[in-house]
N, C-alpha and C positions, 0 to 999 in steps of 0.2 A: 504494500500499500504505499502510495507516494503523497497522499493528501489526507489531512485530517477528516475523519468522518463527521465531525460536528461543524467545523467552520470552513473546511475546504483549503486551508492554508498548506503550504509545504514545508514549514519550519518545523521539521520533525527530528527527534533525536532519541536512539535507542538508550536505555539505561539498565535494564534487566535482561539477562539472556540465560535461561536455564534450558538445558536440553533433555529430552525424553522425561517429562514430568507427567504424573498420572492426570488424565484428562477429567477425572472426577474425584472429588474429596469427600463426597457425601452418599456415596453408593453404599448399600448394605452388602458387604462381601461376606459370603457364607464360610469361607475357609482361607487359610494363609495362603495357598497356592493361587487361588483365584484373585486374591488380593494384590499378590506380585505380579500376575499376568494381566493387570488391568491394561486398557488401551492408553497409550501415551501420546504426547505432543510436545511441540516447541513452545516455550514461554519466551517471547521477545517483546517486552514492554517498551512502548515508544511514547514520548510525551510530546505534545503539540506547544511550540514555543510562543503560539499566538494566543489561543484560548485556554490553555493548560489541560486539556482533555488527554486521558493516558489510555492506551489501548494495546492489545496483543496483536501486533501485525502479522504474526504466524498463526492466528487462531484458525482452526478447521472446524466447521460446524458438525461435520460427519463424525467427529471423535467424541461427540457428547450425546448422551441419551438421557432424557429426563422421563421417569416413569414410576411405576409403584414402588420399585426398589430404591427410589432416590428419597433420602430423609435428612433434611436440615432443619428439623424441628428444634426449637430453643425453648419451648413454652414448658418443658419439664423443670426448668429453673424457676423458682418463685420470684427471684430478682427481676428475671426478663418478663415473665408473665405480669408482674406488677408494672413494668414499664409499658406494656401493651394496654393495660388498664387505664393508664394515664393519658395515652393517645386517645383511646376511646372516649373518655370523659371529656377531654379537650375538644374533640371533634362534635360531640353531642351538646355539650353545655356552653362552650364558647363560640363555636362556629355555627350552631344551630342545625346540625344534621339530625333533624326530626321529621318523622313522617315522609322520609325519603326512600328513594328506590337507589341502593348502592350497589355498584359494580365493583367487585375486586378482581383485577388482572393479576393472574399468578397468585391464587388464593392459597396454594399448599394444600394442607389438610383442612382448611376453612376455619381455623382457631380465631383468627382477628376478626373475619367477617361475622362470625357467630357472636362475638362479643358486640359488635356495633348493633346487630339486630336484636339481641336479647337484652340490651341496656334498659333498665326499668323506665317506663314511659316514654320511650323514644318512638315507638310506632314504625320503625324502620322495616323495609323489606331488602333482601339481599340476593345477589345474583353472582356466584363465584365461578371463574373460569380458570381452569389449571389441568393440563393432560395428566399430572401426577397425582390428582386428588384420588383419596381413597375414603370411602364412607357413603352414607345414603345419599341419594339424589335430591332428597326433599327433608327438611327438618323444620322444627319450631312451627309446627302447624300449618306448613306450607309458605311461611314468610321467607324461608330461606331455601334456594335451589342452587344446584351445582352442575356444571357442565364440564365434561373432560375434554376440552379443546382449548384452542388459543382465542383470545378475544381479538377481533378484527372488524373491518368496515362492514362485513355481513352481519354484524350484530346491531346495526344502526336502527333496526325496527325495535330493539328493546331500549325504550326510553330510560335515561339515567339522570338522577339528581346529583349523584356524587360517584366519581371514579377514584378508587384507591388502587395504587400499585406500589407494593413494598418488596424491595430486594429482588426485582426481576431485571431491570434495565441493565444492570452491570453484567448479566448473563448474555446480552444480545450483542452480537459483533457489529450491527448496523442499528444503532440507537435511534436515528432519525426515522428508520422504518417503523419501529414500534410507537413513536410519538405520532407520527402521520397516521398510522392505523388507528389509534386511540382518538384522534382528532376527528378522522373519518367517520368513526363508529358513534361519535357525538352529533352527527349532522342533524338529527331530529331533537337534540337536547341542547339548545344554545345557551341555556342558562346554568349547564352543569357545572361543578366545582371540581377540580382535580389535585389529588394530593399524592406525592411520589416520595418515596424513601429509598436512599442508596448510600453506600459507604462514601466518605470523604477522603478522597486521595491525598490531600494535603495533611489530613491527621496521620496517615500511614508514613508519608515522607517525612514529616516533622518529628515523628517519634521513631523513625527507622525501624519499623515493625516488618522484619524480613518474611514473616509467615503470612502476611496479608497480600502477597502477589501469588496467585495461582490460577491454574487454567480456567476454571469455571468462570472467574471474574475477569472477561476479556475487555470491558469497558468501565472504566473509573473517572469519577467526575471531581472537578473543583466546584465550588459555588458559582463561579463565573461560567464555566463550560456547561454546567447544568441548566442555568438560566438561559444561555444563548442557545442551547439545543431545543428548549421549549419555545423561545420566541421565534426561532426559524421554522419551527413546526406550525406556528399560527396561533399559540397561546400567549395569553398575557400573564407574566409572572407576577404575583402579588407579594411573595415573601419566601425567603429561604433561611431556614434556622439550622444551626448546629445542634444536634441532640444526641442522646445516649453517651454523654461524657465526651461529645465532640466527634464520635466515630461515625455518626451519620449525617447525612444531609436530608433535611424535610422541606419539600417545596410545595408551595400552594399556588394553584394557577387557574384560570377560567378561560373561556372562549370570547371574552368582550374584546372589541376592537379597539386597538391602542396604536400610537405612533410607532412606527418601525424602529427598532433600537439597533444602532450600528455595532458591528463586531467590535468586542472590546478586548485589547491585547492585555495579557497577564503574564510578562516574561519571568516574574519570580518563581513560578512553578518549575520552569526549566532549570533554575538555579538550585531548587530544592531537590529535584530528580538528580542533578548531577552530583551533589553532596551525598545523596543516598548511594548512588553508584559508586563512588569512592570508597564508602564505608562497608559496603555489604560483604565483602569477603572477610574483613576483620570481625564483622558481627557474627557471622557463621562460625568462624573459629572461636570466638568468645563462648558462643553457646555449646559448642561441642567441648570445649575445655571444662566449662561449668559443670556439664553432665558428668564428664570423666572425674572431675574432683568429688562430686556428690556420690559417684559410685562408689568410691573408697569407703563410704560410711555405710552403705547398704543399697539395695536395688532402688531405681529412680523410675518415676512414671511421669507422664505428661497428663495435666487435668484439662480435658476438652477434647472430644473425638470429632469435632467439626473440622472446617477447612482449616483452621489455624493449626490445630494439633497435628493433622494429616501432613500439613506442608512442613512443619518443623521436623517431624519425624522423617520424612523424605530427604530433608535438607542435610541433616546431620547424623542420621542413623539408619541409612537405606539397607544395612545388612543385620540390623536388630542386634548389635553387639554392646549398645550402650544402655538403651531404654528397655525396661521390662514390658510395660504395658502402656495403654492409654485409658484413663477413667473418664467415666462420663455418667451423668445422672439419667441420661435418656434410656429408659428399658428397651426400647427398640434397637438400640446400638449395642448393648451389652450381649456379650457372645459372639459378636462380629468381629471383623478385622480391618485394619486401616489399608485403605487403597495404596498400592505402591510398594509398601514394606512388609505388610502382614502382621504388624503388632496387633496383640489381642486387645479387645476393648472390654473393660470390666467395670464392675459396679464399684462404689467407694468401699463397701464393707468387705470386698475381696482383697483389698491392699494388705492388710496384716498377714494373712495366710501366704502371700506372695513375697513377704519380706521386703515389702516397700517402705523405704524410710524417708524419701523426698519426692515430691510432686511439683513440677513447673506449672504454674497457673498461666493458661493462654490468653486470658483477658482479665485485666484487673478489676474490671466492674464487678465481678463475681467474688471477690476476695471475701469480704464479710459473710456471704452467704455459705461459702464452702467452709470457712473456718468454723462457722457455727455447727455446720453438718459434722464435720470431724469431731468437734468438741462433744456434741451430744451423743455421738456413737462411741466415744472413747477410744477413737482411732489415732494413735500417736504417728502422724505423718507430718513432717516439715513442709509447709506449703510456701513455695518460692514465687514472689511476686515479680514477674519480669521486669516491670517498670522501674524497680530498683536496682537492677543489675547493670 
């Protein structure tokens, strides 16, 4: 790719290059051999020096497959579920999402949409679209319906008051295509409000989080590039907030006609990407050295079997010589294996029997929750918060 998919400019620079990485981080792998033999691809992250958009220029859509065996559920965490409750309350109470038909694009297992429809006194109805959805086609006395398909222009007959899309656009190699599709689907709903959530790449770069670059996330946004993409697709952006401790961007937009906004250059993202590139090799070595040092005191685990844990395991322990296992509170992942390496995924209560003495926490947002879990279960495991390393 020689042009930025968002702004069309040619000022591009590669800054992360990893060969033969697992194409999926959240597939449920039944055994270690299947996990090690997962489909792989090239990770060549490039940054646009004009708008700040970051994308994998070597992404191959044929190497990913989202279906029933894909599980990136985070709601087994009480902390994360509480975060969702806060989003729902804000939408209903502050934004007035009441008596509305809500479409969720990429609804996953339907957890967030169910909260919006079930919110006391909201009177909402919900339509969820996701090819990976598993569950009943209808729920909540018919006020909630699910479709195992993508949301596109053919859905225009389904009038919507609100469209929500959380953590989908980063999986799409042509983000303008999904935004144009949503805009076209709202042709008969000119007053619809649109809410998108996606990771903030500037947070990743600023904090030098080596495990937040992986194959599934082929499109990563800054606040600027996300706003620009929506405006180029015909939306009017009302607000972009940094949420979830700065890790995510939350965008609010509508279809009202406003003055065209010129492309806005943000060269500082290029500088941040360059600084990250210069530091990455040292960061990987530091993490490997930390795990080796901890291993002298007892077995080591990673805490979090999502994309972050899977990526770090593949970066520093592809042959399973240093890390004993990956712990996760999601029962659906326990007993499965990490894509790419084959590390076993275990429940917290399995750690003592495995002789695990230390666990590296993949996201500091969950520190207090997991410390409380260990304390209540009487599990003596040192939890390492990566932000302090």
